[in-house]
N, C-alpha and C positions, 0 to 999 in steps of 0.2 A: 596699542599700535599708534593711535592718534597722539598720545602723549610723547612717544618717541619721535614722531614726525615733527611735532611742535618744538621739541627740544633741539633737534638737529637744525630745524629752520632758524630758531633763535641763535644758535651757534654760528650759522652762516651769516646771518644779519650782523651779529656782533663782530665777526671777522672783517666784514666789509666796512662797518663803522670804524673799527680800529685803524684800517688802512686809510680811510678818509680823514680821520682825526689826526693820524700821524703825518699825513701829507700837509694838512693845514698848520699843524704845530711846528713843522720843520721849515716853513717858509721863511721866518725871520732869521734862521740859522743857515740859509743856503750858501752864504759866503764862506763859511768854515768848511773844512774837509769832511768832518763827520756829518755836518748838517747836509752837505751836498749828497753824500753817500746815502744817508737815511732817507732824504727826500726822494731820491731816485728809486729807492726800494719801495717806499710807501706809495709812490706814484704808480710804479709798475704793478704793485699789489692791488691798488684801487682799480686800475684798468683791467687787470685779470679778473678780479672779483666781479666788476660790473659786466664784463664780457660773458662770464659764466652764468651770472644771474640772468642776463638777457637770453642766453642759450637755453637755460633750464626753464625759464618762464615761457619762452616761445614755444616749447613743446606742448603746453597745456592751454595757454591763453595769450591775448595780445598784451605785451608789456605796457604798463601804465594805461591800459585801455585804448592805446593807439592802434589803428588798423594797419600796422606795418606789414608789408608783403612777407610771405614765408614765415609767418608766426601763427600761433594757435594751430599747430600742426595736427594734434590729435583730433580736435573737433572737425577740422576740414577733411581729414583723411579717415574718418571713422569707418565708413563702409569698406574701404580698402583694407584697413587694419583688421576689421572683423573677418573679412574674407580670407586674409592671410592666416589669421589664427585658426580658422576653421580648416583651411587647406592643410596647415601644419599638423593639426590634430588628426585629420582623416588620413593623410598621405604619408606622414613621417612618424608621428608619435604613437597613434592608436590605429594602425593599419589592421586589416582583418587577419593577416598572417601573424602579426605580433600578438594580437589578442588570443588567437588559437594556440600559438606556441606557449603563451603564459598559462592558458587554461589547461593545456595538456600536461603541464608539470604539476598541477594541483591534484593530490590524491583525495578526490571528493568522497569516495566510499569510506575511506579510513576516517576522514573528518566526520562524516555522517554517523558512522558507528560510534565513535568516541562521544559525539554530541548526544546520540540516542541513549547510550549507556548511562551517561550522567543525568539525562533528562528523566528517564523512566523511574528513577529512585527519588525524584524531587516531588515536593508537595503540589506544585502547579499542575504537573502532568497527571498525578494521582487524582486530584479533584476534577480536572478537565475530562479525564477518561471516564470516571464514574458518572459525571453529569451527562456526558455524551451517551453512554449506555442507557442511563435512565430515560433520557429524552427519546432514544430510539425505541425502547420498550413501550413507553407511554404512547408513542405515535403509531404503534401497531394497531390496526383496526381488524379485530378478529373476524367480524362479519364479512368484511371485504376480502380477507385473506382466505377464509374457508372455501369458497367456491373455486379459487385458483388451486388450492392444495387438492381438493376433491377431483378436479379435472385432471391435474397432472398425475395423481395417484391412479385414476382410472385408465389413463393413457398408458402408464407403465405396466399396469396389470394386464391390460389388453394386449400389449406387445409380448407378454410372456407366452411362449409356445409350449404346449403340453408335451409335444413330441421330443423336446429337448430335456425336459425334467422328469418325464415318466421313467426312462431307463435308470436315472439316478435314484429315483424313489424306490424302484424295485430292487436295485442293488443294495440300498440301505436296509430295505425290508428283509432281504435274505441275509445280509451281514449281521443284523441284530436278531436273526432267527425268529422273526415274527410269523413265518409260515408254521414252524413247529409250535409256537405259543398259541397261534390261532387254532391249530388242530387240537391241542390240549384243552383249550377252552370249550371247543365243540364236544369233545369226548366227555368232559366234565358235565356239560349240560345234558348230554344224552344219558350219562350214568345217573344223574339226579332225577331225570325224567322217568327213566326206566324203573327206579326204585319205588315210585309212587304206587299206592294200592289202586288208584283210579286208572293208572296206566296199565297195570296187569289186567284189570277187568276189561278195559277197552281192547287190549291186544287179544284177550281170549274170545271176546265177541266177534272181533274182526276175523279171527282164524276159523271159528265155527261157521260164520257166514260164508267165508271163502270156500270151505269144504263142501257146504251144502249147495253151493252154486256151481260146483265143478260138474260138468256133464261127462259121463263115462258109460261104457257098455259092458255087459258081461261080468267077468271076474273083477274088473277094476271097480265097477259100481258096487259089487258085493263087498269088496275090501274097504271101500270108503265108508259104507254103511256100518260095517263092523267096527271100524276105528272110531267113528263118531259116537257109537254106542258105548265104547269103552271109556273115552275121555270126554270131559265137559269143558265149559268155558274156563273154569278156574284152573284146571290142569293145563289146558293149552296156554293160558296166560302165564302160568308159572314157568312152563317150558320155554316160551318165547322170551320172557323176562330174563331167565337165566342165560339164554343164548346171547342176548344183547349185552348183558353185564360181562359175560366172559369175553365177548368180542371187544368191548371197550377196554377191559383190563389188558388184553393182548396188545391192542393198539397203543396203550400207554407205555409199554415196554420199549425203551429207545433202541434196543437191539432186535426188535421183532421185524421179520422180513417183510410182512405186510405193511407195517408202518413205514419202513424205508422205501418200499415200492410206491406207496401213496405220496410220500414227500417228494420222491423223484418226479412223479407225474405233476405234482403241484409246481415244483421248480421249473419243469419243462414248459408248462403253460405260462408261467410268469415270464420266462425268457421270450416266449412267442409274443407276449403282450407288448414287449419293448418296441417291436417293429409293426405293431398293429395300427395301420393308418386310420382305419375306421374308428378305433377306440380313441386315438389322439384327436381326431376330428370331433368326435362326440364330446370329449372332455373340453376341448376349446369352445364348443358351442355352449356347453353348460356354464363354463367360466364367463363367457361374454354375456349370457343371459343374467347370471347372478350380478355381474358388474353393472349392467344396465338398470337393474332393479334396486341397486344400493342407493340409499339416500343418506349420505354421511355428513352433510353440511352442518347440521346441528351438533353432531358429535365432535366434529373437527373444531367448530367454534368453541365448544366447551373445553376441549383439550388445549387449544391455544391459550384460552383465558387462564386455565390452570397453570400452564407453563409460564405465562407472564407473571402471575402472582408469585410463583415460586422463585422466579428469577429476580423480581423486585425485592422480595424478602432476603434473598441471598446477598444482593448488592448492598443492602442496608447494614449488613454485618460490619462491625468496626474493622475487622482484619481481612475483609474481602479482597482488597487490592493486594496486600502483602502475601496472603495465603493462596490466592487463585490467579490473579492477573499477572503480578510481577514475576512469579516463576515461569509462567508461559512466555511472557515477553522476553525475559532473559534467555530462556532456552532457545527461543526462535532466533534471537540475535546471535547467540553462540553458534547455532547450527548454520546460520547464513554466513557468518564470518569464516567458517571452515570450508565452505563450498566455493572454491576458487572459480569454478565455471560461472556460477551465478554472480559472484563479485565482479568478474571481468565483464559479464554481460551488462550489469548495472552501470559500471564505470563507462563502458563503451556507449551505453544509451545516454548517460548524462553528458558525456563529451559531444555526442552527436547532436543532442538537443541544444546545447550551448552554441555549437558551431552553426546550426540552423538559425538560432536566434540572432547570432552576430551577423550572419549573411543578410537576414531580413531587416535588421535594425541598425546596421553600421552607419548608414547615412543619417540616421536620426541623432547621432552624437553631435554632428555639426549643427543640425537644425536646433537641437536643444541649447547648445552654446549660443547660437545666433539669437534664439528667442529670448534667452535670459539677458544677453547683452543689449538687445533692442529695447527691452523693458526699462533700461537705465537711461536717464537723460544725460546730456553732456556733463553737467555739473557733478552728478552723482558718480559717473564713470571716472571723471578726472580726480575726484576726491578719493575714490577707491584705489586708483593707480598710485596717487601721491601717498596714500596711507601705507601701501605695501612697498613701494620703491622710493618714497620721498626721502628717506634717510640717506640713501646712497646718492640721490640727486643733490641734496643739500650739501653733502660732503664734497661734491664736485665744486660747488661754489667756494667752500672753505679751502679746498686744495688749490683752486684757481688763485685766490687771494694770497695764500702763503707762497705758492710757487712763483707767482708774479713778483712778490716782495723779494724773494731770494734771487730771482733772475734779474730784477732791477738793481740789486746790490752788486751783482756780478758785472752787469753792463756799465754801471756808473764807475765801478772800479776800473774796468778795462778802458773806459773813456778817459779817466784821469791818468792812467798809465801811458796811454798812447796819444 
């Protein structure tokens, strides 16, 4: 830019020098027709070039360093010019309304999605994401985290009300036929117990003791004595053992009426338990007592450390990002892109935030321009303006000299004619 300014400035100087030289050269030939005409043209071109040189120079500095009035206009009116520039920026070019209108036409979410889709497959995002996850994992302090997890876990468990979950548990118990399975287990245990020789002996002794302790009068006493003389402990044990085994076998039959009746009573009792407030209260008390006695901090610390180690090992795999993270990120982006409601909400939020930012900082545009301009001294500011618009200003001088020359030719010609 500086070279172009110097080139155009040299051209303007050359044009002025040509006009001056032409005027001097044509002085000896002013008695001839063509000499008079050319001298008039060069004279007018010299006057026009000097006038435009004065005008252009007067914008930036005093011509020839002389303090001529109404020259060096830019340094003298610097404050007013800066104020006008700021006013024009704030009130005409970059008004709040124009910025909002321009911002509202920008599809931010679409651009963000396109940028994100390209970025997540790139190496910088891959490396940055992995390093961020590794840093977060290493920064986790298990000992500090464990009490928080324990406290929150206990709070959540304490909030669980047994009265809400007891009916669900009973329904699942009946649905999975645990009542029948429990009965079958009890019958199996009774059957195995009754088959033992020691059980038979014990049952026989208990029966004999029971018969001997029965108090009766008359004929009943005679009958009992007669019966105890006929049977002994072994016989009574065999009789009772057989009865128990026969009873167990009958209760194992799924179509046995006694079994069905017993299961019906069990089912009825379980249904009553669903609304048993005392049982729910007792279960809640047991739960709270167990929770209060739990000391899980060490276990949680150990568990968190194990999770950290596994996560760090997983992240260090060469294909971790491509196999685990990238599919998740891509799926999340695709899911979000198809959700018009969320996209509209994000777009609206972005537009709103930018609008708020513009409202709060619009006045700073002028202040920023003012601060930057105030940092420049007069010489730097003048050089900057001359660098950017100097070419056009120097062409004013060239045009002034050329136009003056042409107008001078016309005027001299008219003068000669009339």
